[in-house]
N, C-alpha and C positions, 0 to 999 in steps of 0.2 A: 056711453062708454066703453071704449075697445074691450077688449076682454080674448084674453085669451088662454087653455086650458088644456095642459100638459099629462099624460098621462099614460097605463100602460108600463111604463116600464119596472125591472125588476133584475134581479139575480139569473143567468143560465150558463148551462157550462157551455165552451166551445164546442159549434157546433149545431149549437142550439136556435132559437128560432125568438123573435113576441114582436110584436104587433103595437106599434105608438097611434097614439090620435091624438092630436088635438080638437077642440072647441071653441070655434071664435063666433062671438057679438057681438055689437056694436057700430058695425062695416059691413056694407053689403058684402059677400061675401065672396058671390060669384062675379062678381066683375074684380079682381086681384086674384095677380099670383098669388101663389105660393111657395114657402121653404120650409125643411128642418136643415137647423145648426146644427151641430156639435160643440162642448168646450171639454175638455181632459183639467187634471190643475193642472197647472206649470205654463199652459200650452194656448194660442191664440182659440176662438172660434170663429170656426170651422163649415162652411158651406156644404150639406153633404144630398139631399138633394134639393128639385123643383120644380114648377109644377101649371101650366099659364090655366085660364080662370076655366076652360070648358074642358081644361086635362089632353088635351088636341097634343100638349108635348110634353117631353118630361127630361127632365138632364140632372146624372149623377156626376159626382167625383168620382177619380178615378180607386180612389177606396174603396169603394164598396160596390162598384158601377159590378151586376152582375148577381148581387145578391142582396141586396136590397129596392122596395119598390113601392114609390109613393102613385098614391092616388087619395080621389078627393068625392062626397060627397056633396054638395049644393045642394042637394035639400036640406042637408043635414045641417051643412055649418061645418062641414069635420073635414080635416084634412089627414091620411093614413101613412105610416110611413111600416110596411111591412119588412122586415130582417131576418134574413135569411146568415143560417151560415157564419155562424156571430164568431170573432172575431176576439182575444181580450184586445187584441188596439183599437177597440169600436167600447172600451167602456166611457162613459163622459154620460155628463146634463144633457141629455138631446130638449130642442127648443123646438118651436116654430113659432114662424116672422111671416108675412104681408113682405114682400119683397119690397125696398123702398123705401120702409118704412119699420128704421130701427129702432126707434122709442116704445115701440108696440113691441110688448111682450110678456110672455106669463111666468113664471114659476122652473118652469124642468122637467123635467120624465128622469130623473137617473137610471140611467145601465150599466150591471154591470156583469160583463164574461171574463167567467174564471172556475178553476178547475178544484 
């Protein structure tokens, strides 16, 4: 059974930081490119960041470039998202996902940026 469990969300003030983590199981984690998505109320799910199998290549949405860092630990089967200089528009539920496997998803973790 494929499982993706996101954690680390919370309420932070603008300019603050959070570190999200996604624990994966049920597949050979090191063989898959992983991504973080987010979805705000009334909006479509947005691709935030992607990291290739060995972490050699990363890509970011323009809206988070320079503020967020995606990383992975293949030994621990986890993918992380360090979020810095948070803005209110970063408020969303954040999900991790194997690229090209949209049917496999977790419960997400809520990030709220507000003063």
